[in-house]
Every structure is written in C-alpha cells, then in structure tokens.
Residue, then its C-alpha position, 0 to 999 in steps of 0.5 A: x239629095x246631094x251629099x257632101x263628100x268634103x266640107x273644109x273651112x279655110x279660116x284665113x280666107x273665111x271660106x267654106x269649101x263644099x264638095x258633093x258626091x256628084x262632083x260639084x264644088x262650091x266656095x261659100x264665104x262665111x259672110x254669105x253663109x251668115x247673111x243667108x242663114x236658115x235660121x228664123x232669126x234671118x229667114x223669119x217665120x213666114x215668107x216675106x219676113x227675111x231680115x237683111x243682116x248688115x255689118x257681117x263683112x268680116x264674120x268668121x266660122x269658128x265651128x262646124x257641128x254635124x247634125x245627124x247625117x243630113x246637115x251641119x250647124x255653123x257657129x259664127x264668130x258673132x255667136x250666131x249658131x241657130x241655123x241648120x244647114x242641110x245638105x240640100x240648102x248648102x247645094x242651093x246656096x252654091x247653085x244660087x250664089x251669084x243671084x242670092x248675093x246680088x239680092x243681098x247687095x241690092x237689099x243692103x243698098x235699098x236700106x242704106x245699110x253697109x256690109x261693114x260693122x258699125 
C-alpha cells in the first residue's frame, strides 16, 4: 500500500497535491475527485451503477478530514462528503487520471451533459 507523505490543497487552483512514500506525486483537481468519489452516491452499490456527475467544473474542497491511518474524507463545497478516499484509491486516481478523465468526458458527451453548473 502506498502511503502519502504529503497531502496539500491549493485552494486557488482547486487542486489536491498528493506525494507518496515511493516518490510519486499527483495533482488531482477537485472536479476530478468529486466526479470519481468512491461514495455509493457516485459509484452505486453494484458494478455498472456508476453515476455521471455533471455540473461540477467549479467545485472546490473545503475540508480534508483524516480517517484512521488509511484514508481521508474530502468535503466539497457542494457539500458532498460521503466518500472515503483510501491511500490506494488516491494512488489509483493519480495513476489512471488520463484514462478516467477521458471516460468521464465521454460519458458526459454521450448523455448530453456538461461540466458547467445549471
């Protein structure tokens, strides 16, 4: 399991910077973290139930709360706070960012949804 040595939020750019003990570093935009939240609200309860969350282009993170020694809970300014981001999941989001983001944009397009609110 990769363990973060630093988790730093840049509020101005709405980017969470995560550095792991193996030296890997990721810059994870709040919008990306919000739409890939591990919560059941986003991921569903079974495979294939993942929701496409639209309108979150300008979402920010207002709090980072530790959960034991294995995760953080991110509180977004749209008040979504039910996802527990484990160290492994944060590392996965970093490693697979390009693929997951492209899949999200494709899902928005196929549903005629937008990243912009309203």
